[in-house]
C-alpha positions in Angstrom: -72.0 124.6 97.6 -70.3 124.2 101.3 -72.2 124.1 104.6 -71.7 126.4 107.6 -73.3 126.5 110.8 -73.0 129.2 113.5 -70.8 130.5 115.7 -70.3 128.7 119.2 -70.6 131.1 122.0 -67.6 131.1 124.5 -68.4 129.4 128.0 -67.2 132.4 129.8 -70.2 134.6 128.5 -73.1 134.7 126.1 -70.5 136.7 123.3 -68.9 134.6 120.7 -65.5 134.5 119.9 -63.5 135.0 116.6 -61.9 131.8 116.5 -65.4 130.2 116.5 -66.9 132.1 113.7 -65.2 130.8 110.2 -63.0 133.5 109.8 -62.3 134.4 106.2 -58.9 135.8 105.7 -58.3 137.8 102.8 -54.2 137.5 103.2 -54.5 133.7 103.5 -56.7 134.0 100.2 -53.9 136.4 98.2 -51.0 133.9 99.5 -52.8 131.1 97.8 -53.2 133.0 94.8 -57.2 132.6 94.5 -57.9 136.4 93.8 -58.3 135.9 90.1 -61.0 137.8 88.6 -63.6 135.2 87.2 -62.1 132.4 89.0 -64.3 130.3 91.9 -62.9 128.4 94.6 -64.1 126.5 97.4 -62.7 127.4 101.1 -63.2 125.1 104.1 -62.7 125.2 107.7 -61.0 122.4 109.7 -61.0 121.3 113.0 -58.4 118.2 113.9 -57.9 117.6 110.0 -61.7 117.2 109.8 -64.1 119.7 107.8 -66.6 121.1 109.9 -67.5 123.9 107.4 -67.2 125.5 104.0 -68.6 128.0 101.2 -68.2 128.4 97.8 -66.4 131.7 96.5 -66.6 133.6 93.0 -64.4 136.0 92.3 -65.8 138.7 90.4 -63.9 141.4 88.1 -65.3 144.5 89.7 -63.3 144.2 93.0 -65.6 141.9 94.8 -66.7 138.4 95.4 -69.9 136.3 96.1 -70.0 134.0 99.1 -72.1 130.9 98.8 -73.2 128.5 101.4 -75.8 126.3 102.9 -77.0 127.2 106.6 -76.9 123.7 108.3 -79.5 124.7 111.0 -82.2 125.7 108.4 -81.0 124.5 105.1 -81.3 128.2 103.6 -78.8 128.6 100.6 -77.3 132.1 101.0 -75.4 134.4 98.7 -73.6 137.2 100.1 -71.8 139.6 97.8 -68.5 141.0 99.6 -66.5 144.1 98.0 -62.7 144.3 98.2 -60.7 147.3 97.8 -56.8 148.0 98.0 -54.6 150.4 99.2 -51.0 151.1 98.9 -47.9 149.9 100.4 -45.3 152.4 101.6 -42.6 150.3 99.9 -44.5 149.8 96.7 -47.0 147.5 95.8 -50.7 147.3 97.2 -52.6 145.7 99.9 -55.9 144.0 99.5 -58.8 144.3 101.7 -62.3 143.2 102.3 -65.0 146.2 102.8 -67.1 145.1 105.8 -71.1 144.7 104.2 -72.4 146.2 107.1 -70.1 149.1 108.3 -67.9 149.7 105.1 -64.7 149.6 107.3 -61.6 148.3 105.7 -60.7 145.0 107.2 -58.2 141.9 106.5 -60.7 139.3 108.1 -64.7 138.9 108.2 -66.5 136.4 110.2 -69.8 134.9 110.4 -71.1 134.3 113.8 -74.8 134.0 112.3 -76.2 134.1 108.9 -73.8 136.5 107.5 -70.4 137.4 107.1 -69.3 140.9 108.6 -66.3 142.6 110.6 -65.5 141.4 114.4 -67.2 144.4 115.5 -70.3 144.0 113.4 -70.6 140.3 114.6 -70.4 141.5 118.4 -67.3 138.8 118.4 -64.2 139.2 121.1 -61.1 137.5 121.1 -60.2 134.7 123.2 -57.2 136.7 124.7 -59.9 139.3 125.5 -61.5 136.8 128.0 -58.2 135.6 129.7 -57.0 136.2 132.7 -53.1 137.2 133.5 -52.5 133.4 134.5 -54.3 132.5 131.3 -52.0 135.0 128.9 -48.8 134.2 131.1 -49.2 130.4 130.4 -50.0 130.9 126.4 -46.7 132.9 126.2 -45.0 130.4 128.3 -45.9 127.6 125.8 -44.9 129.6 123.1 -41.3 129.9 124.7 -41.6 126.0 125.5 -42.3 125.4 121.8 -39.3 127.5 120.7 -37.0 125.6 122.8 -38.5 122.1 122.1 -40.1 121.7 125.6 -43.5 119.5 126.1 -46.1 122.0 126.3 -47.7 122.7 129.6 -45.8 124.5 132.7 -46.5 121.3 134.9 -44.4 119.2 132.3 -41.1 120.6 133.8 -38.3 122.3 132.2 -36.4 120.7 129.0 -32.5 121.3 127.9 -31.0 123.6 125.9 -31.8 123.2 122.3 -28.8 122.1 120.0 -27.3 124.4 118.3 -29.0 127.5 120.7 -26.6 130.0 122.2 -26.2 129.7 125.5 -27.1 133.5 126.0 -30.3 133.1 124.0 -31.1 130.3 126.1 -30.6 131.8 129.5 -32.8 134.5 128.2 -35.8 132.7 127.2 -35.8 130.5 130.1 -35.6 133.4 132.5 -38.7 134.8 130.8 -40.3 131.2 130.7 -40.0 131.3 134.5 -41.1 134.4 135.1 -44.4 133.2 133.5 -44.5 130.6 135.1 -44.5 132.4 138.6 -47.5 134.6 137.1 -49.4 131.5 136.2 -48.8 129.8 139.9 -49.8 132.8 141.5 -52.8 133.2 139.4 -53.5 129.8 140.3 -53.1 130.2 144.0 -55.4 133.1 144.1 -58.3 131.1 142.4 -58.3 128.4 144.5 -57.3 130.2 148.1 -54.0 129.0 148.6 -52.0 131.9 147.5 -49.8 131.6 150.2 -48.0 128.5 149.2 -46.7 130.5 145.9 -44.1 133.1 146.2 -45.1 136.6 145.2 -44.1 138.0 141.8 
């Protein structure tokens, strides 16, 4: 039986975030072929390739599973039954969902900010991006473009060169988007530190 703790509160407020609350995604379970009635498996959460939490899962025959874990904070052994359901896809087949144990809402991901797993709303969780300012969001988007172009992460590391095999038109489009995002970041930095006049308006 794996052990797990509780979700970490964000430094921005007292509200915990989804990324800190052991997300259990049924889509990943399906992709790994683990949703087999009568079977069991272990699920782990890693940080820098080191396990920080884990649970044992037993898949029932009646559209559900039992989550077993030990609370690190109290040593309490918890067994929580979670129901699953399916919905038809437009192009055939079906999609699996969790049924939130608290509100019965159909969700793909459950979180454990405290003792039990539940959906994001019932757990009172917020996404990290909901707490980001315009500059933070622009920086995240810029880094995604930098990664696509093979550049070093971080807008302060300067621009790289055109990736081999990428069309010039595509490169110019990505670079233009990247440069616009950089300006948003610099504008936000200037606003926060009181030297906005040093950066061009966007």
